[in-house]
N, C-alpha and C positions, 0 to 999 in steps of 0.2 A: 331498498334500491339506492345505490350509490347517485348523489347529485354531482353533475360535472358543472361546475361553476365557471363563470366568465367574470370578468373585472367589475366590481360593484354588487355583484349578486350576493345574497346572503342566504343561509340555511340553518334551520333550528338544530341544535345538537340534542340528541336523546339521551346522552349520558354525560357525567362530568370527568370520569377518568379516561383520557385519550392518549394517543400516540399520534405525533405528526411525522410523517415519513417524507423525506424529501430525496428525490433522485435528480442528480444535476449532470452526470456524464463526465464531470471534471471536478476535482477537489474545490469545495467551497466551504466558507465558514458560515456556521448555522448559530444563530442566537435568538434571544427572545427579551422583550422588554415587557413590564408591566406599567399599566396606565391608570390613572384615577378617572372619575366620571368625565373629565375633560380630555382625557387621553394623555394627561401629563405625567412624565416619568419624574418622580420625587426625587430620584438619586440612583448614585451607582449601586446601592442596595436592591434596586429594583430591576437590576439587568442581569441576564444570565448569559455567560459567553465563555469561550475555552479558558480563559484564566480564572474564571469563577462560575463553574459550571451548575451549580445547584443552588435554588431558592426554594422556599417553602411552596410545595406544590408544582415545581418546575425543576426539569433537569435537562441540559443539553450536552451535546458532545465536546470533549476536550480538544479536539483537533480538526484540521480541514480534512473533508472527505467527501468522495463522490456521493455516497449515500449517507442519511443521518436519520436516527429516530429520536425524536423529542418526546419526553414523558410530561404529561400535564394532568394535575389533578386539580379542578377547578374549585373545589369544595376546600382544599387546603391553602388557597392563595392568601396572601397577607391581608388583613383588613384594609379596606379602602381600595383594593385593585379590582378594577371593573373590566380591564381589556388586557389582552395578552397579544402582543404583536410580534409574529416570528420574522426575523431578519436573515438576509442571506447577503454574503460578500465574497468577493474574490481575494484569495490571499495576495498580500503585497510581497514583492521581491522574491516570490517563489520560482520565478522562471516561467509561469503559466500565463493563460490568458488574462488580459487586463480589462476586458470589457464583456459583458454578458451577451453581446452581439456576435460574439466570435466563439460560442460554445453553444451546446444544445440547449433548448427552452427548458429551464427547470420545472420538475413536475413535484407538486405537494399532494399529500393525501392525509386528511384527517381520518383516523382509524378507531376502533374500539381496541380494548387490550387484547381481543381475541383476533385481531387483524381484519375484521369486518370493516369495509371501508364506507364512511359516512359522507365524505365530500372529497372531491378532487379538483385541483386548478393546475393548468399548465400556464406559465408565465412567459407568453408570447410577446413579440413585438418590443422586445429590448434591444438597444443598439450600444450607445456608449457608456451606460451605466455599469458601474462595477459594484454597487450595492443596491438592494432592492427589499422593500417591505412586501413579504410575500402574501401573507393573510393575517387576519386578527380574529381572535375569539372575544367576544363583549357579551356584557349581560345587558339585558333589556326587559324590565318589568319581572324580574326574578326568574327570567329564563336566559339560558346562554346559546348564541348564536356564532356562527362563523362566516365572515366576509372575505371575499375574494379581493385583495388590493392590487398586487403588482405594480406599485409605486417604485419607479427605479430613480437613482440618484448618481448623476455623472461624477460629483464630488466624492463620491465613496462613502465609506462607514461614517467619517466625521460629519458629513453633511446630512445623512440620514438621522444619527443620533441628535444633532442639532435640531433637526425638525420636530423631534420628540421633546424638545425642551431639557435636554440633558446639559448640565453645567460642564464647560470646558471639554467639548466633544472630541477635539483634536488629540488632547492627552489620552482619553479613554480609548479613543480608536487605535492610538499607538500602542497602548498595553495590549489591547486585544490582539493585534497583529503581532505583538512581540510574543504573546503565549502561543500564537499558531506556528510562529516560525521555530519556536522551541519544540513544539511537537513534531515539527518537520524532522528533525533529527533521529526520532525513534519510528518513524513511518517507512514502510515498505514502499518504494515507489510504484503508483499504478501502472498497469499495461498501458502501451501507447494509445494515443487519444482515438476516439470513435468520430465518426463524422455525423453531423447533426442529424441528417435524415433518418437514421436507423436508432439512434441512441435515446430510446424513449422506454421507460419502465411504466407499463400500464397495467396495474394490479387487476383491473376488472375484466380483463379481455380473457383470462384463463390461460393454462399453462399450453405450451407449445413445445414440440421436439424441434430445436434449432439445428441438430446435426444433419449434414448432408447424407442422403441416402441413395442418390442416383447421380450419376453423370450429367452434365448438361446436354440438352437435345441440340443446342447450338450455342456456340460462343457469343458471349455479349460483347458490346464495345467496351474496350478496357477504361476502367474508371476506379477512384479509390471506393473500397467497399467498407462497410461497417458492420458492427455486430447487430444481429437481429435484437428485437425487444426481448428482454427476459421477464419472467413473472415470479415474484416473490410473495408466496402464499405461506401462511404460519404451518409449520410442522412438515415442509415439502422441500425437498432439494430439487431444483429445475434442472434439466439438462443444459449442460454448459455449453458456450461457444468459443470460438477464437477471440481472445481479448486484444488482438494488437493489429488493427487493419492498417493504416497508412505507414506510420513508422515501423511497424514490426514486420510489415510485408505480407500480413494476414489476409486472405479472403474470408468471405462470410458467406454462409448460406442465406438463401432468400427466405421468404415466410414459409411457414409449414404447410401452406395450402396447396403445394405440389407443383409450383412453377419451377422453370429451369434454375440452376444454380450457376452463379458466374465464378468461375475460377480465375479470372484474369487478374493478373498481379498489377498494381498501380505502378510499379517501377520497371516493369518488363512490358510494356505495352505494344511491343512488336514481336512477342513470343507467343507460341500456341500455349493454350491452357494445360495445366497439368493433370495427371490423372487423377480421379477422385480418390478419397481416402479409403483405404481398406474396409470391406463390409464386414459387419459383425456377424459371428455363426447365428444360425436362426435359434430363437430361444424356445424353450418347451413352453407349453400352453400354461399360462398363469404365473410364468416366472419371468424376470428381467431378463432385458438382452444381455448377453455376454459382452464383457468389455474388450476393446481392441485397441493396441498401441498405435498412436497415430490418428484417432478418431476425432479428428479436427480438421478445419480447413486450413489449407497453406500450399505453398508452391513446392516443397520439398518435404522430406520426412522430419527432418531437425524442426522446421518451421511447424508442422502439424504437432509434434511432440512438446515444442515450446508453448503453443496455443492450448493444448490439451492440460499441461500443467497448470497454467494460469486458470484455465476453466475449473480444475479440481480445487485450486487454492478458493477461488470465488465460491464456489458450491459448499465447500466445508464452512466458509465463514457465513454464509447465508443460513444454512441449515442449523448452525448452532445458535445463531441470533434468533431464529424462528423458536428454536427449543427454550431458550431462555426467557424469549418473551412469553411463551406459553406457560412457563413455570410461574413467572412474575405474575401474570393473570390468575393463576389457579391460587396462588397465596394472597393476592388482593381480594379476590372473591371470596375466598375463606373468612378473611378479616371482616369484610362487609357483613356477610351473614352472622357472624359472631356478635358484631356490634348491635345487629337489629334484633337478635335473639335475646341478648342479655339487656337490651334496653327495656323489655317488658318485665315489670317487676314479677309478673305471674311465673316467668321462667326461672327466677331466683329461688324457687322454693320447690323442694322435692327433687325428682330426677329429670325434670325438664330440660334444666339448663345442660346437664351432661349429655342427655341426648341431642340436644341442638349441637354441643361442641362434637359430639362423635360424627353426627351427619355432616357437618362442613367439613370436618377433617376427611372423611370418607369422599366427599366431592373433590377435596383439594388432591387427595392421593390418586383418585381415578383419572382426573385431567392430567396431572404430572406423568402417571403412568402411561397414558395415551401419547402424550407427547414423547416421552422417552422411547416408546415401541417405534413411533415414526421417525425419530433420530436415529435409532439403531439400524433400521431399514436402509436410511440414507448413508449412515456410516458404513456398513456392510458392502452397499454397492461401490462407494468410493473406495474402500480398502481392497475390493476385488480388482477394481480399476488400478489403482497403485501397484498391485502385484504383478499385473500385466505390463504396465509402463515401465518400471523400474528395470526390468533387465533388457528393455530395448532401447535404453537411452544411449546416445553416443557419449564419448569420454568428456566431452565440456559439460554434459548435464548430469555424469554419474558420479557417484561417491568413490572414495578410494579403493572401497573394496569390491568394486565391481570389476570383474574379469577383462572388461573392454580396455582397461588401461594397460593390461600388459600385452595386448596386440596393437597399442596405439602407435599411430606414425603422425609425425608432424605435418600438418596439413598444408595445402597451399592456399586456401582461403579461411579467413576467421570466421568461426561459427556465429550464430545469432545470440548467443548468450552464454554465460558461465555460471555455474552451480557454486555457491559459497556457504551453502548450509543447508539445514532442514528446519522447517517449521511444524508445530502441532499445538493443539489446544488441549485443556485438561479433561474434556468429555470422552477424548480416546487418544492417549498419549502415545500409542504404536502406530497411529496413522500419521506418517510424516510426509509433508509436501516439499518437494525441493524448492529452495529460494534461489531463484535465478535472476542475474543482472544482466542487463543488455549490453553488447559488445559493439564498438569501442565503449569503454565505460564512460558513463554520462556523470558519474558521481564518485567520489573517492571513497575510502573506508577508513574508518578508526576503530583498531582493535583495542578495547579498554582492558588494560592490565589491573586495574584498581579493584578493591574490594566492593562488588556490586551488591545489589540487595538480593541475589540468588543465593540459595542455600549452598550450592557447589562452590562458589566463590568465597563464601563466609567460612567455610570450613578448610580452605586451602591456604598453605604457607604463602606469603606474600612473594617470596623469591621464587617459588615454584609457579605460581600464578604469571609472574612476569616472564619467566621462562617459556611458559606454555603460550602467552600472547605472542612472543615473538616467533616460537614455532608454527603458530597458527599463520602469520604473515609470510613466513617462508612458504609454506604450504601453498598459500594464495598466489605468490609470486610465481611459484613453479607451475600452478595450473595455468597461468597467463601465458607464461613462455611455451607451454606445451601445446597452446591451441592457436598460437600466431605462426605464421608462414616464417622460415627462418630469416633472422636478421630484420624483422619487422617489429619486433618488441625489445625493449632495453630496460634493464632493471639496474637502478643506482641505490646505494644503500648509504644511509648516515648513521652512524653509531658513535656518537661523540666520545664516550668513555670505553669504548671496546667491549662493553659487557655483554654483547650478543655474539660473541665469537663461536660458542657453541652451537646455537640454533642456526647461524648462518653457514656453518661448515658445509652442509650439502651444495648450497649455492656456489660457494668460494672454490670447493674442491672439483666442482664439474665445470669450472671456468665459464660461466654462462652471465656473470655480472659484467656491466659496461666498464667497471674499473673496480679496485679493491674498496673496502667500506671505508668511507670517510670518517676520520677520528679527529677530535680536537677541534677549537674554534677555526683554525685554517682549514681543515678539511671540510667543514660545514659550510664556510664562506664559499670556497671553490665549487662545490657541487650545485649551491643554490645559485651562484653567478652563472654557472654553465646552463642552467636549466631555465632561469628567467631570461637569458639571452635568447635561448632557442624559441621561447614563447613570444618575445618581442619581434623577432625576425619573421616568424612565421605569420605573425598577426599582420605586420606590415605588407608581407607579400600577399596575403589574402586580400586584404583592404585594396591593394594596388593591381591586383589580379596579375602580378609579376612573379609566379612561382618559379620561373626560369632565373631570376636574379639571385636566389638564396645561394650562400656560399657554398663551395662544393664539400667542405668538410662537415656541414650540417647533417646531422642524423634526423630525417624527417619521419622515421617510423615512431610509433606510439612509445612513450616513455612512462616508467613507473618510478616514484621516488618513495623508498621504504625508510621511514624516519622511526628510530628506536628511542626510548626513553625521553621523549620530548617533555619540557622544554630544556633539559640539561644540555648544556653548551650552545644554547641559543641567545644571542644579545638581541637588542632591538631591531637592528638592521636585518638579522636573520629571520626574526619573527614577522616582519614586514614582508620579507621575500617570500616567506612560506604562505602567508595569507595572500599574497599577490598569485602564486601559483594555484591555491585552491580556488581562487575566483575566476581566473583566466585561464589556467592551464588546460582543463578538461575540453575545452572547445577545440583546442589546437593540438591535442594528443598527449598532454602531460598530466599525469594522474598521481593523487597522494594515497599512500597506505601508512598511516600513523599508527604506532604502537606505543601507549602511554597510558597512565593513569589520570582520567578527564578531572577527577577531583584535585590531584596535586596540580594539574596544568591551569586548574581554575585560579591559581595564586597570580597570574598575569593580569587577571580581572577582566572586564568587559571587551578588552581589545580583541580577545581571542574568541569571543562568542560567535561572530560570523564564520570563523575557521571551522570549529567542530559541528556548527549546524549544516555546513555544506557537505559534510561527511556522514556517510551511513555508518552507525556505531554498531558494532558486532562484538561479541565476546569470546574468550577461548573457552569458556565453560557455558553450560546452558543457563539462559537467562531469559525471563519474560519481560522483555522490554520492546519489542517491536509491534507495531500495530498494522493491520491492513488498510487499505484505502476506501473499504466499502462500508464497514460498520465499526472499525476501530477495535476489535478485540485485541486483548493482550496476549499476542503469540509468544511462546516458548521457543527460542532460537536455539539450535543445537549445532555447534560448528562441525565442520568436516573432520574425522580423525582418521589417520593412518592405522590400519590394523596392526597389533601388537606382532613385531617381528617381520614385518612386511618390509621389502626393500623397493616398494613400488616408486617412493619419491626419487631413490638414486636412479632407478631404471628410466623414470621419465626425464630427469636432467640429463643422462647420458644421451639419451635419444635427442634431446635439444641441441647438445654439444656436437653430436655427429652430424645432425641435419645442417647445422651452421658450417661445419667443415666441408661438407659436400657441395654446399652452395657458395663456398669460397668467402664466407662472412667472418 
């Protein structure tokens, strides 16, 4: 039976190989320290954190995430370690919450390697604290126990480390946050935040179907809604829900116990609730329900599809995490059985040892086979859902090969999101999940034209890779132009050496650029001065609440700056202006799309670190560099490609130009 702990309560641990699972509802940093008999940390070599994630008997995540799995082997800890303290902290400078009182109460569970819960603890009553000692595993009279701690620190990670006797805690805290910030550049942005009331993962309550199955019997008072609790059991994909309540405008279903479902939209408080999502066809006895496109909560079909895609992304991440955990458990169990069998001298004579090995391997294979069967069922269900969802996607969510682009009309309102690629995991490479980014863009992009670690990039000629990177940027710019109303999105290009004339030809020939591509130091300075002036003026107008005072020649629409071959042609002033646009531009509608080799750009040193950390790194070829916000899998990113021989890009840009002419822009 699971022990639900409160502050100060302890519980005996029945085994020494454990997982500590953290669910926080928002990205947090997870780490752990080792302490001696007095609880003192002897040095940095006894601290596991994202910059140094592995110690003997201890492994933590390498990035900030909403969910974490920490692996602990108490018997493998260094000699003299009598205590393991699990630490949680909010990332600094990531634009997220700065105190635990503003986020859902973190939930921590100590489990066996098979996922069976031993003890759980919900960290309530936190307020101004930005770091917290969640729980500790400690040795008492040759037995290990877990204690719920929940000690918060308003001074953050440095204060918490100082409390454990760490020398120079401020420097160590800074290096930890630095490692976390580096990880943000490879992290897919999580879906919009959930509200505290419902964002709780309670593993012990069992599975529940969170999808709405019936319209509400009566509308509820409008209020921001949140995702229901989800259950993550080993080897099982849970039914997913809409991951974006307040910011995404998604409504969520209520508990699965049959109460009415509230479809009220928090930003449309005076409108009638929308119709419920389409009902799935009745399933045959013993068969799973047939998937339906738009089977998620939301105000419109676009919103439902957006939420459904995020749910599929999360389902796949958790299903694979459960499978990998089960396989690891099977391997560790086999190792333990072999150690026990071979430690007996009698088994070293004759065939007893061989029989023990065969039996241990057979058990390992059986457990792994069962886990694979469960994963295959989950993957088949997700693949069936993807096959239904993909043809139903609107143009903004669809790939270039989708016929919807051939009938696309420039819209009068921007969509919720834009597809910039696909993601997949090695367990099933043909199951692709669309990678959607919210609109207006909250984060710019960096198309890395360098020789990355991927096999595709390593085998490609450097010049071809750079051209492909610029073609990728042009395709993204075209998609953005195509999904914005006429005249509400402008694209500027900086091409200092004029080396991207070929890839830029579709944009130039269609006449959809705000001006000719800027070349040379003078062109670079002119475009940057124009955009920094726009950022300054709009910021002042927003702060003064004087939008009417903006100059009549100022374009207040969204602006995209495409920069090729950075940092060629950029002096120190231009680099400073570019950093300013990266830091301040997105909030007032100025966005960056950089195309460059990040290794070459690193020659500028740490002055550019904040620039590329603020941008989402994508690649012109397949590359396993992005991480999900739940369990931190390394996902393979596949860029969107235009089918060979297709004229879809030219057709889309011609439609943009025609819509502008019709609107008099």
